[in-house]
C-alpha positions in Angstrom: -19.2 127.7 -122.5 -19.6 124.1 -121.5 -17.2 121.6 -123.1 -18.7 119.3 -125.7 -19.2 115.8 -124.4 -17.4 113.2 -126.6 -16.9 109.5 -126.5 -13.5 108.1 -127.5 -11.6 104.9 -128.2 -7.9 104.5 -128.0 -6.4 101.9 -130.3 -3.0 100.5 -130.9 0.0 99.7 -128.7 3.2 101.5 -129.5 1.9 103.9 -132.2 -1.6 104.7 -130.8 -4.5 106.7 -132.2 -7.6 108.1 -130.5 -10.9 107.8 -132.3 -13.5 110.4 -131.1 -17.2 109.8 -131.6 -19.2 113.0 -132.2 -23.0 113.5 -132.0 -24.7 116.1 -134.2 -22.9 119.5 -134.1 -20.3 118.3 -131.5 -16.8 119.4 -132.2 -13.3 118.2 -131.4 -10.2 120.4 -131.7 -6.6 119.2 -132.5 -3.1 120.4 -133.1 -2.1 120.8 -136.8 -0.7 117.5 -138.1 -2.5 115.2 -135.6 -5.4 114.4 -138.0 -5.6 110.8 -139.3 -9.1 110.2 -140.8 -12.8 111.2 -140.4 -16.3 110.2 -141.6 -17.9 112.0 -144.5 -20.3 114.0 -142.2 -17.4 115.6 -140.3 -16.4 119.1 -141.5 -12.9 120.3 -140.9 -12.2 124.0 -140.2 -9.1 125.9 -139.3 -9.7 128.2 -136.3 -7.7 131.0 -134.7 -6.8 129.9 -131.1 -8.6 127.0 -129.5 -12.3 128.1 -129.8 -13.0 128.1 -126.1 -15.0 130.7 -124.2 -11.9 132.2 -122.8 -10.9 133.2 -126.4 -14.2 134.6 -127.5 -14.0 138.0 -129.3 -11.2 139.3 -131.4 -9.0 140.4 -128.5 -9.5 137.1 -126.7 -8.6 135.2 -129.8 -5.5 137.3 -130.4 -4.3 137.0 -126.8 -4.9 133.2 -126.9 -3.0 132.8 -130.2 -0.1 134.9 -128.8 0.1 132.6 -125.8 0.3 129.6 -128.2 3.3 131.2 -129.9 5.1 131.3 -126.5 4.7 127.5 -126.2 6.1 127.0 -129.7 2.8 126.0 -131.3 1.0 127.4 -134.3 -1.4 130.3 -134.2 -4.1 128.1 -135.6 -5.8 124.8 -134.6 -8.2 122.6 -136.5 -11.8 122.0 -135.4 -13.8 118.9 -136.6 -17.6 119.2 -136.4 -20.2 116.5 -137.1 -22.7 118.1 -139.5 -24.8 115.0 -139.9 -27.7 113.7 -137.8 -26.1 110.4 -136.9 -22.9 109.8 -135.0 -19.6 110.3 -136.8 -16.0 109.6 -136.0 -12.7 111.4 -136.4 -9.3 110.0 -135.4 -6.0 111.5 -134.4 -2.6 109.7 -134.4 0.5 109.7 -132.2 3.4 111.7 -133.6 6.0 109.2 -132.3 6.1 105.9 -130.3 4.4 106.2 -127.0 1.0 106.3 -125.3 -2.1 108.6 -125.5 -3.3 109.8 -122.1 -7.0 110.7 -121.7 -7.8 113.4 -119.1 -11.3 114.0 -117.9 -10.6 117.5 -116.6 -13.7 117.5 -114.4 -12.0 114.8 -112.3 -8.9 117.0 -111.7 -10.6 120.3 -110.6 -10.7 121.5 -114.1 -7.0 121.9 -114.8 -4.0 119.9 -115.9 -0.5 121.2 -116.4 1.6 119.4 -119.1 4.8 119.8 -121.1 4.6 122.1 -124.1 4.4 119.5 -126.9 2.1 116.9 -125.1 -1.3 118.2 -126.1 -2.9 116.1 -129.0 -6.7 116.9 -129.1 -9.7 117.8 -126.9 -13.4 118.4 -126.9 -14.3 121.9 -128.0 -14.5 124.3 -125.0 -11.3 123.1 -123.4 -8.9 126.0 -123.1 -5.3 125.4 -124.0 -3.2 128.1 -122.4 0.3 128.6 -120.8 1.5 128.1 -117.3 4.6 130.0 -116.1 6.9 128.3 -113.5 6.5 130.3 -110.4 10.1 129.6 -109.3 12.9 131.0 -111.4 15.2 127.9 -110.8 12.5 125.5 -112.0 12.0 127.7 -115.1 15.7 128.0 -115.9 16.9 124.4 -115.1 13.7 122.4 -115.0 14.2 120.7 -118.4 10.8 121.8 -119.8 11.6 125.5 -119.6 9.9 128.4 -118.0 6.6 127.9 -119.9 4.4 124.9 -119.8 0.9 124.3 -121.2 -2.3 124.2 -119.1 -5.5 122.5 -120.1 -8.6 124.0 -118.4 -12.3 123.0 -118.6 -14.7 120.2 -117.7 -14.4 118.0 -120.8 -12.0 115.4 -122.2 -8.4 116.3 -123.3 -5.8 114.0 -124.8 -2.0 114.2 -124.4 0.7 112.1 -125.9 4.1 111.1 -124.4 6.9 108.8 -125.3 7.4 105.2 -124.3 5.4 103.8 -121.3 3.3 106.1 -119.1 3.4 105.8 -115.3 0.9 107.6 -113.0 1.9 108.3 -109.4 -0.3 109.7 -106.7 1.5 111.8 -104.1 0.0 112.4 -100.7 0.3 115.6 -98.7 4.0 116.3 -98.1 5.2 113.4 -100.2 7.8 114.2 -102.9 9.3 112.5 -105.9 12.7 113.2 -107.6 12.5 112.8 -111.3 14.6 113.2 -114.4 13.5 116.6 -115.8 12.6 115.3 -119.2 10.4 112.5 -117.9 7.6 114.7 -116.6 4.5 114.6 -118.8 1.8 116.3 -116.7 0.6 117.0 -113.1 -2.4 118.3 -111.3 -2.6 121.9 -110.2 -1.8 121.4 -106.5 1.6 119.8 -107.2 4.6 121.9 -106.3 7.2 121.7 -109.0 10.8 122.7 -108.2 14.4 121.6 -109.1 17.2 120.2 -107.0 20.9 120.1 -107.5 22.2 116.5 -107.7 25.2 117.3 -105.6 28.6 115.6 -105.4 31.5 116.2 -107.8 31.4 112.7 -109.3 27.6 112.8 -109.8 27.9 116.2 -111.4 30.8 115.6 -113.9 30.8 111.8 -114.4 27.3 110.6 -113.7 25.8 111.2 -117.1 22.4 111.9 -115.7 22.5 115.7 -115.7 23.1 118.0 -112.7 19.5 118.7 -111.7 16.5 116.6 -110.5 12.9 117.8 -110.8 11.2 117.5 -107.4 7.4 117.2 -107.3 5.7 117.6 -103.9 2.1 116.5 -103.2 -0.8 116.4 -102.8 -1.7 115.5 -106.4 -1.1 113.2 -109.3 1.8 113.0 -111.7 2.2 111.4 -115.1 5.7 110.3 -116.2 7.1 109.0 -119.5 9.9 106.5 -120.0 11.1 107.9 -123.4 11.3 111.7 -123.7 11.3 112.8 -127.3 14.7 114.6 -126.7 16.2 111.4 -125.6 14.8 109.5 -128.6 16.0 112.2 -131.0 19.6 112.3 -129.6 19.9 108.5 -129.8 18.7 108.4 -133.5 21.1 111.3 -134.3 24.0 109.6 -132.6 23.5 106.4 -134.6 23.0 108.4 -137.8 26.4 110.1 -137.3 28.1 106.8 -136.7 28.7 107.5 -133.0 27.1 106.0 -129.9 26.8 107.2 -126.4 25.8 104.9 -123.6 23.8 106.4 -120.7 25.7 106.3 -117.4 29.0 105.2 -118.9 30.6 108.7 -118.4 34.2 108.9 -119.7 34.5 105.2 -120.3 31.7 105.1 -122.9 33.9 105.1 -125.9 36.3 102.5 -124.4 33.3 100.3 -123.5 32.0 100.4 -127.1 35.4 99.4 -128.4 35.6 96.5 -126.0 32.1 95.1 -126.7 32.6 95.5 -130.5 29.9 98.2 -131.2 
């Protein structure tokens, strides 16, 4: 099954939306809760799995839905199909401040691996599956867990991540050390592993965690400046009347007392 060809427009700055233009009988699929608005000719339908060729037939749909449960997502997705003769539009919104990243999967050998909650929407035909970390250490201590999502096909897929997005291209043998929560997505040839920070002071007083993620090329990597876990912990700490400064270690409370916060 070939992926439906869709045109799109990304609007906004900090709270973005992607508006997808559909021709007659073209379909876009999205996670539950991402929908914002649609034209009157667009019909919305809840589907079991992602509707791709890999999930055709009852057993294929059942297996695909089971894989989605492993990533913490719902068994169902929503399909939006243009039933009219003229073009129609449907829009999907960001769940929190950040950027929407468009992926033309045909330009990345038909596959992108991303964090579990990054996927927003895609053209029908794109398969949303799971990708297991091949190395046990990366799965246990890699920040994103043992299971990540993989997007496969030759159409457009859209992911969302927090803050600003940085794209890095790694040549053969080049590597990058990254905070484990800042990884959004990477191409299929990237080697993902974890590395111990090392040093007693770094481990116990550094405030940056005890593991780095290491990504080795060749391939491309997308990073986010504001992981949702970091945003949530900051909001929670202010709501409880406490404050933790990153990198301050044991002197964080004393520092807050001195500066009046």
